[in-house]
Structures are given as C-alpha cells and as structure tokens.
N, C-alpha and C positions, 0 to 999 in steps of 0.2 A: 259165760261160765262163772259160777260162784267159786271163790277160793276159800279155803279154811286152813287154819293151823292144825296140824295133826301130830306134831312132835316138838318137844323142847329138848335141846341138847346142851349139856354142860361140858365145857372143856376143862379137864381136871388135871392137877399136878400128880396126884397119887391115886390112881385108879383102884387098886385093891382096897385101900382104906375107905374110899368114897363108896364103893360097891357095898362093903360091909356095913357102913353107916345106914345107907338107904335100905338095905335088905334087913339087917338085924334090929335097927333102932326104929326106922319108920315103917317097917313091915312090908315093903314092896317085894313082889315076887319077880325073880329074874327071868327074862325072856331069853337073853343071850348072856352067858356066864362071865363075860369080862376077860376071857383069855384073849391075848392080843391087845390092841389099843382101844377096843370098843366094848361097851356093855349096854344092854337095854333092859328095861323093866316092863313087865306086864301091868297094865292099868286100864281101867274103864275110861273111854274117851281119849284124851291126849296121851301120846307115848312120851316116855322120859328116857333119854339115852345119855351116855357119857363117852367121851373120847379123850385120849391122852393128849395133853398140851404139846408134849415134845414132838408129836407127829404133825402138828398144824402147819409149820412153815413149809414142809414138803407138800401138804395137801393144798394150801392156799397160794403158795408161791410168794408169800410175804411173811415177815416176822411180826406176829401180832403182839400187842401189849396186854397186860392183865392188871386188874385192880389188886391192891394190897389191903389186908385187914378185912373189914366187913365190906362186901361187894354191894354197893348202893345202886347198881344199874338195873336190877330186877329183883323180884321175889317169887318164890314158889309158895302157894297157899294150900293148906290142908283144911278141909271142912270137917269138923268133928261132931256136928249136930248140935246137941243141947249145950247151953252156955257152961254148965258145970264140967263138961268134958274137956274144955280148954285147959282148966287147971290141972286135971289129971294127966292129960297128954303133955303139957308143958313140963311138969315135974318128971314124968317118965323120960322124956327126950333129954332134958338137961342132966338127969342122973346117969344117962347112958352116953354122954359125950357131946351132946348139943351145947352150943355156947349161948348163954343167956344174953339177949338183947334187951327185952323188957318183959316183965311178968304179966300174968293175966290181968286184964282191966276191961271195964265196960266202956265202949266207944259211944260217942254222941249219935252215931248213925244206927244205934240199936242192935249191936252185936257185941260179943265178948271176943277179945283177941289177945294174943301174946306173940312175941317174935323170938326166934332162936336163929343161930347160924349153924350150918354144917361144918365139918372139919376144915373146909377150905374157905369159909367166910360167906357162903351164899345164904341169903336171907330166906328163912322159912316162916311164914305166918301160920299160926294155929288159930283158926277162927270158928265161931259158932254160926248156926243159922241166924238170920235176923229175927227179932221179936217185935211184937206190936207195941 
C-alpha cells in the first residue's frame, strides 16, 4: 500500500488570529470555521489545519515544547507562478501583517523567492515557477 501525506497541521497559540491571517491575508477558504479548538482550510491537494496548542497535552498525553521566534523546523511554500508575482505577493503579505524574513531574490536554482513568517513565526516561502 502506498502512503501519502494529505494534511499539514499547525499547532497554534492564538487560533482566531491565525485563522484570520490565513483567510484574509493568504486568501485560503475555510472548510471548518475554527469554532472550538480546530480549523481547516479548503485547498487543492494537501489540506491545512490548525489546532489550539492548549489542547495538545490532553490529546497527546505529554506536554509538548514549542519553538520561539521564527520556527526553523519547517516551511509552508506558496507557488505564485511568474517571477514578478513573488514581489507583488511579498509586498501584499508584509503590508497585511506578515513578518519579513527576506525580500524577493533570484535563487541559483532558477526561481525567484521571498520568505515571510505568519503571526506565530511559521515560515512561509513565496516562490515562482522555475525558469530555463
């Protein structure tokens, strides 16, 4: 049997603020509205969910630890198509509450990218398609 990842879950401190950022700034449509400790977004392909951190000890049976500041343990990546779209999306996201990590730049592997963080420090890459 082949396995595949079908969902990414973020364990968040402030669910309403995070839902608002991903809905209003990144433009994701809500599948489940975030009432209670859980929210889920509609998306082609892999699903994105959020769960309140304060509920995790009961769910897991252990007290988990969390990174502080910029979370360097993973990234979410948004493909915005053409290289010039990276600049536009970067400016839009930063002007609406995203935290600048680095501005748009051309990468040696032939794509344009920028990085921001969401309100809780999770890294979001804004990337173009590859070019020849």
